[in-house]
C-alpha positions as CSV (number, residue, x, y, z in Angstrom):
1,M,-9.2,-42.6,62.6
2,G,-11.6,-40.1,63.9
3,S,-14.2,-41.0,61.3
4,P,-17.7,-40.7,62.4
5,A,-19.4,-43.8,63.9
6,V,-21.5,-45.9,61.9
7,R,-24.5,-47.4,63.5
8,T,-25.5,-50.9,62.8
9,K,-28.8,-52.4,64.1
10,V,-28.2,-55.9,65.1
11,A,-31.1,-58.1,64.4
12,F,-31.6,-61.4,66.5
13,A,-33.6,-64.4,65.9
14,L,-35.3,-65.8,69.1
15,A,-35.5,-69.5,68.4
16,V,-34.1,-71.6,71.1
17,I,-32.4,-74.8,70.2
18,G,-30.8,-77.6,72.1
19,A,-26.9,-77.9,72.3
20,G,-25.6,-81.1,73.7
21,C,-25.6,-81.0,77.4
22,G,-26.3,-77.1,77.6
23,R,-28.6,-75.1,75.7
24,A,-28.2,-72.5,72.9
25,S,-30.2,-69.6,71.5
26,G,-29.0,-68.6,68.1
27,A,-29.3,-65.8,65.4
28,G,-29.6,-66.2,61.7
29,T,-27.3,-68.7,60.2
30,L,-25.1,-69.2,63.3
31,P,-25.3,-73.0,64.2
32,L,-25.1,-72.6,67.9
33,D,-26.9,-76.0,68.1
34,S,-23.5,-77.6,67.5
35,I,-21.9,-76.0,70.7
36,K,-21.5,-78.5,73.5
37,L,-21.4,-77.1,77.0
38,P,-21.5,-78.7,80.6
39,P,-24.9,-79.3,82.0
40,G,-26.8,-76.4,82.9
41,F,-25.0,-73.7,80.8
42,R,-26.5,-71.9,77.9
43,I,-25.0,-70.0,75.0
44,D,-26.7,-67.2,73.2
45,V,-25.8,-64.6,70.5
46,Y,-24.8,-61.4,72.3
47,A,-24.0,-59.3,69.0
48,H,-23.9,-60.1,65.3
49,P,-22.6,-59.1,62.9
50,V,-19.3,-57.7,64.5
51,P,-16.8,-58.4,61.7
52,G,-13.5,-59.7,62.7
53,A,-14.4,-59.5,66.5
54,R,-11.2,-60.3,68.6
55,S,-10.0,-58.6,71.8
56,M,-12.6,-57.1,74.2
57,A,-12.7,-54.7,77.1
58,L,-15.5,-53.1,79.1
59,G,-16.1,-49.5,79.8
60,T,-17.2,-48.3,83.1
61,G,-20.6,-47.2,81.4
62,G,-21.2,-50.8,80.2
63,T,-19.9,-50.3,76.6
64,L,-18.1,-53.3,75.2
65,F,-15.3,-52.3,73.0
66,V,-14.0,-54.7,70.4
67,G,-10.8,-54.7,68.4
68,T,-10.0,-56.5,65.3
69,R,-7.0,-57.8,63.4
70,D,-7.7,-58.0,59.8
71,E,-10.6,-55.7,59.5
72,G,-8.7,-52.6,60.8
73,S,-11.8,-51.6,62.7
74,V,-12.6,-50.9,66.4
75,Y,-16.3,-51.4,67.5
76,A,-18.3,-50.3,70.5
77,V,-21.2,-52.7,71.4
78,V,-24.0,-51.4,73.3
79,D,-26.7,-53.3,75.5
80,A,-28.8,-50.3,76.5
81,D,-31.5,-52.2,78.3
82,Q,-28.9,-54.7,79.7
83,D,-30.9,-57.7,78.6
84,G,-28.0,-59.8,77.7
85,R,-28.4,-59.0,74.1
86,A,-26.9,-56.1,72.2
87,D,-28.9,-53.3,70.6
88,D,-26.3,-51.5,68.5
89,V,-22.8,-52.1,67.0
90,L,-20.9,-48.8,66.4
91,T,-17.7,-48.5,64.3
92,L,-15.5,-46.1,66.3
93,A,-12.5,-46.3,63.8
94,R,-11.6,-47.7,60.5
95,G,-8.4,-48.3,58.5
96,L,-6.1,-48.9,61.5
97,T,-3.3,-51.4,61.2
98,M,-4.3,-54.6,63.0
99,P,-5.9,-52.9,66.1
100,N,-6.3,-56.2,68.0
101,G,-5.8,-54.7,71.4
102,V,-8.3,-52.7,73.4
103,A,-8.2,-51.4,77.0
104,F,-10.1,-49.0,79.1
105,R,-9.1,-46.7,81.8
106,D,-10.3,-43.5,83.2
107,G,-12.9,-42.8,80.7
108,A,-10.5,-43.3,77.7
109,L,-10.3,-46.3,75.2
110,Y,-6.8,-47.4,74.4
111,V,-6.2,-49.2,71.1
112,A,-3.0,-51.2,70.0
113,E,-1.9,-50.9,66.5
114,T,1.2,-52.8,65.3
115,S,3.5,-49.9,66.0
116,R,1.4,-47.5,68.1
117,I,-0.9,-47.2,71.1
118,L,-3.8,-44.9,70.7
119,R,-6.0,-43.2,73.2
120,Y,-9.6,-42.0,72.7
121,D,-10.5,-39.7,75.5
122,G,-14.0,-39.5,76.9
123,I,-15.2,-42.1,74.5
124,E,-18.3,-43.5,76.1
125,S,-20.0,-40.1,75.8
126,R,-18.9,-39.9,72.1
127,L,-19.6,-43.1,70.6
128,K,-21.4,-41.6,67.6
129,S,-18.8,-38.9,67.2
130,P,-15.4,-40.3,68.5
131,P,-12.6,-37.8,69.1
132,A,-9.4,-37.9,67.2
133,P,-7.0,-40.3,68.9
134,V,-3.9,-39.3,70.9
135,V,-0.8,-41.1,70.1
136,V,0.4,-42.4,73.4
137,K,3.2,-44.4,72.2
138,G,4.4,-44.4,68.4
139,D,7.8,-46.3,68.6
140,L,6.9,-49.9,68.6
141,P,8.3,-52.3,66.0
142,R,6.3,-52.3,62.8
143,D,6.9,-56.0,62.0
144,G,3.7,-57.6,60.7
145,A,4.4,-61.1,61.9
146,H,2.9,-61.5,65.4
147,G,2.7,-57.7,65.3
148,W,-1.0,-57.7,66.6
149,K,-1.3,-57.0,70.2
150,F,-3.4,-57.7,73.3
151,I,-3.2,-55.1,75.9
152,A,-4.7,-54.6,79.5
153,F,-4.1,-52.5,82.5
154,G,-2.5,-54.4,85.5
155,P,-3.3,-54.1,89.2
156,D,-0.4,-51.7,89.2
157,G,-2.1,-49.2,87.1
158,L,0.3,-49.7,84.2
159,L,-0.6,-50.8,80.6
160,Y,1.0,-54.1,79.6
161,V,1.9,-54.4,75.9
162,P,3.6,-57.6,74.4
163,I,6.0,-57.5,71.4
164,G,5.8,-60.9,69.6
165,A,8.6,-62.6,67.7
166,P,8.6,-61.2,64.1
167,C,9.0,-64.9,62.8
168,N,8.3,-68.4,63.5
169,I,11.6,-69.1,65.1
170,C,14.4,-66.5,65.4
171,D,16.4,-64.6,68.0
172,R,16.2,-60.9,67.6
173,G,16.7,-59.7,71.2
174,D,15.0,-57.0,72.9
175,P,12.2,-55.9,72.7
176,Y,10.9,-58.8,70.7
177,A,9.4,-62.0,72.3
178,S,8.5,-60.1,75.4
179,I,5.9,-58.6,77.5
180,G,6.5,-54.9,78.6
181,R,4.6,-52.3,80.7
182,M,4.3,-48.7,80.7
183,K,2.6,-45.6,82.3
184,P,-0.8,-44.6,80.8
185,D,1.1,-41.6,79.1
186,G,3.4,-43.9,77.4
187,S,6.4,-43.2,79.5
188,G,8.5,-45.5,81.6
189,Y,8.4,-48.6,79.3
190,E,10.1,-51.7,80.7
191,I,10.1,-55.4,79.9
192,V,8.8,-57.7,82.5
193,A,8.9,-61.2,80.7
194,R,11.2,-62.5,77.9
195,G,11.1,-65.6,75.9
196,V,7.3,-65.2,75.0
197,R,6.9,-65.9,71.3
198,N,3.3,-64.6,70.9
199,T,0.9,-63.8,73.7
200,V,-2.5,-62.6,72.7
201,G,-4.1,-62.8,76.0
202,F,-3.4,-62.3,79.7
203,D,-5.1,-61.6,83.0
204,W,-4.0,-61.2,86.7
205,H,-4.8,-63.9,89.3
206,P,-7.6,-62.5,91.4
207,G,-5.8,-63.6,94.7
208,T,-2.2,-63.1,94.1
209,R,-2.3,-60.5,91.4
210,E,0.3,-62.4,89.4
211,L,0.3,-62.1,85.7
212,W,-0.8,-65.3,83.8
213,F,-0.6,-65.4,79.9
214,T,-1.1,-67.7,76.9
215,D,1.8,-68.3,74.4
216,N,1.7,-69.8,71.0
217,G,4.2,-72.5,70.3
218,R,6.5,-72.5,67.2
219,D,5.4,-74.1,64.0
220,E,7.0,-76.6,61.7
221,M,8.1,-79.3,64.4
222,G,5.1,-81.6,63.7
223,D,1.7,-82.2,64.6
224,E,2.2,-82.9,68.4
225,V,5.2,-80.6,69.2
226,P,5.4,-78.1,70.8
227,P,2.5,-77.4,73.2
228,D,0.8,-74.0,73.3
229,E,1.2,-72.8,77.0
230,L,-0.3,-71.0,79.9
231,N,2.3,-69.2,81.8
232,R,2.6,-67.6,85.1
233,L,4.8,-64.7,85.8
234,S,5.5,-64.9,89.5
235,R,8.1,-62.0,89.4
236,P,9.2,-59.5,86.7
237,G,12.3,-60.5,84.6
238,L,11.7,-64.1,84.1
239,H,12.4,-65.8,80.8
240,F,10.0,-68.5,79.4
241,G,12.2,-70.2,76.8
242,Y,11.8,-68.9,73.4
243,P,13.5,-69.4,71.0
244,Y,15.7,-72.0,72.9
245,C,13.1,-74.2,74.7
246,H,9.4,-74.9,74.1
247,G,6.8,-76.1,76.6
248,G,9.3,-76.3,79.3
249,D,11.2,-79.4,78.0
250,V,11.4,-79.3,74.3
251,A,14.8,-78.0,72.8
252,D,14.6,-76.1,69.8
253,P,16.3,-77.9,67.0
254,R,17.9,-74.6,65.8
255,F,18.6,-72.7,68.9
256,G,18.3,-75.3,71.7
257,R,22.0,-76.1,72.0
258,S,22.7,-72.4,73.0
259,R,20.8,-72.7,76.3
260,P,19.3,-75.6,78.1
261,C,15.6,-75.8,79.2
262,S,16.7,-75.8,82.7
263,E,17.4,-72.2,82.5
264,F,13.8,-71.2,81.9
265,V,10.4,-71.1,83.5
266,A,8.2,-74.0,82.5
267,P,4.5,-73.6,81.7
268,A,2.0,-73.6,84.4
269,Q,-0.1,-75.7,82.1
270,K,0.8,-77.3,78.8
271,L,-2.1,-76.8,76.2
272,G,-2.8,-78.6,73.0
273,P,-0.1,-78.4,70.3
274,H,-1.0,-75.6,67.8
275,V,-4.4,-75.0,69.4
276,A,-3.7,-71.1,68.9
277,A,-4.6,-70.2,72.6
278,I,-5.1,-66.5,72.7
279,G,-7.6,-64.8,74.9
280,M,-7.7,-66.0,78.6
281,R,-9.5,-64.6,81.7
282,F,-9.9,-65.8,85.4
283,Y,-13.5,-66.3,86.1
284,T,-14.3,-63.6,88.7
285,G,-18.2,-63.6,88.5
286,S,-20.8,-65.3,90.7
287,M,-23.1,-66.5,88.1
288,F,-21.3,-69.8,87.4
289,P,-21.2,-72.5,90.0
290,A,-18.7,-72.3,92.8
291,E,-16.2,-74.7,91.1
292,Y,-15.6,-72.4,88.2
293,R,-14.7,-69.3,90.4
294,G,-11.1,-68.3,90.1
295,Q,-10.6,-70.8,87.3
296,V,-9.1,-70.0,83.8
297,F,-11.0,-69.7,80.6
298,I,-9.1,-69.9,77.3
299,A,-10.1,-69.0,73.8
300,E,-8.4,-71.5,71.5
301,H,-8.6,-70.0,67.9
302,G,-7.6,-73.1,66.2
303,S,-4.8,-74.9,64.4
304,W,-3.8,-74.2,60.8
305,N,-0.6,-76.3,60.6
306,R,-1.6,-79.8,61.7
307,S,-2.7,-82.6,59.6
308,R,-5.9,-82.8,61.7
309,K,-7.2,-79.6,63.0
310,I,-7.5,-78.9,66.9
311,G,-8.7,-76.1,69.0
312,Y,-11.7,-74.0,67.7
313,R,-13.1,-74.1,71.3
314,V,-13.1,-72.5,74.8
315,T,-11.1,-74.6,77.4
316,L,-10.9,-74.5,81.1
317,V,-7.8,-74.8,83.2
318,R,-8.5,-75.5,86.8
319,L,-6.3,-74.2,89.5
320,K,-5.7,-75.3,93.2
321,G,-4.2,-72.2,94.8
322,D,-1.9,-71.0,92.3
323,E,-1.1,-74.3,90.7
324,A,-2.8,-75.6,87.5
325,V,-4.2,-79.2,88.1
326,S,-6.3,-79.8,85.0
327,Y,-7.2,-78.7,81.3
328,E,-10.4,-79.7,79.7
329,P,-12.7,-78.5,77.0
330,F,-15.6,-76.2,78.2
331,A,-17.3,-75.1,75.0
332,E,-16.6,-76.9,71.7
333,G,-18.4,-77.3,68.5
334,W,-17.2,-74.6,66.2
335,L,-15.1,-77.4,64.5
336,L,-17.6,-79.8,62.8
337,R,-17.1,-83.2,61.4
338,G,-15.1,-83.3,58.4
339,E,-12.9,-80.7,60.0
340,K,-15.1,-77.7,58.7
341,E,-14.9,-74.7,61.0
342,W,-17.7,-72.2,61.1
343,G,-16.2,-70.0,63.9
344,R,-13.0,-69.5,65.8
345,P,-13.1,-68.2,69.4
346,A,-10.6,-65.3,69.9
347,D,-11.2,-63.8,73.4
348,V,-13.2,-64.3,76.6
349,L,-14.5,-61.6,78.9
350,V,-16.5,-61.8,82.4
351,M,-19.3,-59.5,82.4
352,P,-20.5,-57.7,85.7
353,D,-23.5,-60.1,85.9
354,G,-21.1,-63.1,85.8
355,A,-21.8,-64.2,82.1
356,L,-19.0,-65.0,79.9
357,L,-18.6,-63.4,76.6
358,V,-16.8,-65.1,73.7
359,S,-15.7,-63.3,70.6
360,D,-15.4,-65.1,67.2
361,D,-13.5,-63.4,64.4
362,A,-14.3,-65.9,61.7
363,A,-18.2,-65.8,62.2
364,G,-18.1,-62.0,63.2
365,A,-19.9,-62.7,66.4
366,I,-20.0,-62.3,70.1
367,Y,-21.6,-65.0,72.3
368,R,-22.9,-64.9,75.8
369,I,-22.5,-68.0,78.0
370,S,-24.7,-68.1,81.0
371,Y,-25.9,-70.3,83.9
372,P,-28.4,-71.7,84.6
373,A,-30.1,-72.4,81.3
374,P,-33.9,-71.9,81.8
């Protein structure tokens, strides 16, 4: 876990190719010319290869930290000259158990394994010789099903840690199917939301500071049911329905008779069925046009259990105040004709300059979406 960092030089091709309404600049074999964006936007390769790239967090020194699920590795991506294209990808840790979640606070990198939260102190000054991690919390459930975690520090200074349902559909009680929070030292753990099957992305509304999160709907109910969800936690202690109710109005065939949908909080926005909505962020930058500011970008990883695939894109949920009013594609084209996918968006992150990063664990890449295109 404290293994020496391994330096990988990232090579980039500089060819610029058209991409639908927007523009794209690609590297190597990544077919970014297939990505369609709204007019004026551009997508480029920020870093490649970054094998299994999933959740992202930014250090105060500008280092991009990237977790993985199946690779078992954690990376530091460095853009030393701040030209919008990474110079180095450093491997900080290997052999971890689904280290999907990464968060940064007070100079330390927090990494979520299946059953543990680790902390790497003073990490940005030690990227090439990372310290041995401190175990912040080591008593989380060990279940592999939905055991990978997204983590982030909230406006309250607490670390938010979800625990997914260890199944497709079951009722195991606390702490499963929940979102919890704890102090940075691992103490004071408490559950703030229940009935959450598997969230792998959340963020706080820039105005209200309320927690919003994605949730993956259950499988084996057909192609079109239930929807994935974008949810809003207006106060701690709310229940969002799982395993009794899905999407706000779909009673579960097994558990739905126990408790009606009227008992639970309905989604702020229903998303596509089985799109695997994971990473999400409010757009807080100033690079994009004004109509995008304060809106929600979602990485849809893509379906695996539909007769026709859906997802494999970045979508936009528009808000009016604190209410969702629309849901639409923003960047799509990772799923080609013939249902052949070449990439799977996993997370999104707003950079200090206002560009939007998108991680892709299938292509092992991180993209940068900017505006305006030259």
